N, C-alpha and C positions, 0 to 999 in steps of 0.2 A: 261509918267511917267519917273521919275529920277531914275536912278541905282547907285545912292551915297552910299556909304558902312554905317553901322549903326552909327561906332563911328561918322562920320562926320555928322550924322542928329541929334544927342545929342547936348544940349546945352554946352558950356565951363566948368559950373560950377557942371554939372551932373558928367563930365568927372573926376574933382578934387575930386567929392564927391565917386565916384567907388574909386579912387586912395587912398583916404585917408583911407577909408573903407577894402579896401586889405591889406594896410600896418598896420592897426590898427588889424586886425585877426592875420595877422603874429606873430606879438606882441604877442597877448596873446596864441598863441600856443608856441611860443618858452618858456615864461613865465611860461604856465603849463609844460611842460617838465624837465626846469629846476627845477621848483618846488619838481617834483615827484623824481629826480636826488637827491635833496638836503636831501629829507625827507627819503630815502633809505639810504643813508650816515650816521643821524644822529641814526636812529634807530641801524645803526652798531656799533655806538660810545657808545650809553646809552648800549648795549649789553655789549659791554667789559668794561664799569666803573663799571656796578653790577657785573660784573664776578671779576675786582682787588679790591671792597669793602671791607673795615674794619671796624670793631666798635671799636671808642676809646673814652676813658675818656676824657675831656678835657675842661680846666677854661678859658671862654672866659674876656678877658683882655679888647678889645676894637673893634668897629667894622664901620667902614668908607665907605663911596664909594668913590674912587679914582680911577685914573688912574694907567694902568698897570705898567708904568714906576715907578712913586711914591710908589708903593705898599710895594714895601722890599723884591718880590719874585726873584729867582734866574734866573742870568741873561740867561740860557738857557732858561726859559720859557717865557721869554720877546722876546730873539730871532726868538723863533718857533713859534710864535703866530702872526695874521694876522694882518695889518695896521689896521684896521677899529677897533679888539680891544684892538689897543693898543691907541688908542683917547678915546674910550668909557670909562665911569666910570662903574667900577665894585664894586660888595660887599668884601668888605675885612673883614676878622675877624681875629685879633690878639688873638691867642691863648696861653695857655700853657699846653703842652701834658708831664706829669710827669717833670721832669726838665729842658726841651727842651723850648721856647719860638719861635714861628714861625707864620707868617702870611698863611692863606689861602682863597681859595674865596668861598665863597657861592653861594648857588643856588639860585634866585632870589625868589621861590617859599618860601624857607624859609626862609628869610631875616628876616623878623614882627618876626618872635619866637625865633629868637635870640638875648637876652639881655647880655650887660656889667656886670660884675661880676656875671656870674651865671655857675654853674658846669653842663655841658653835657653830653650827652652821644650821640655821632656825628657818622654817615657813611662816612667814607672819603673814596675817591678815587684819590690818588695824591695828588693834592693839593687843591680839588674841596669837597667842605662838599654837601652832597645829602639830610641827613635827621637827623633830632635832635632829640631827647626827651629831655626834663628839669630834670635834676637830685636834685639838689639845687638852693636856689637863687629867685630872683623875679619873678615873672610869667609873661610872657606877658600879655599885656591887648589891646584886641584889640582896633584900633583907632577907633572913632566914627567920622561920617562924621559930619562936619558943614552944618548947614542949612541959607539958604541964605535969 
């Protein structure tokens, strides 16, 4: 009988397969832990946004998806946002609140409900629109899916 260690008895491809599996397992565990942390952080931010929310009557002038630096938002907002958010296109809504015209960021969930030239009652937290209710203007029509 040969007294060779177990690792030496395995083929080279088996050792590589075990190593790759171990690395993938560690990567999945790390991503799971980071995902849980990000989820908790997001819940805290959503709770804070709900506490600071105000209901405001707005007139929608225009809406576009544009980059943060091109949106006309305050410089403080642009400086504080992460690099990924600066490169991504955000749903920007140009509104008139009383005599003041400003640009706000809409939530992706309500983006399709907002139409230009429309009076809305919106729940706004800072510069972020979270909920919308139409007062006057054209009704939002759901987009029909094209069949191929």
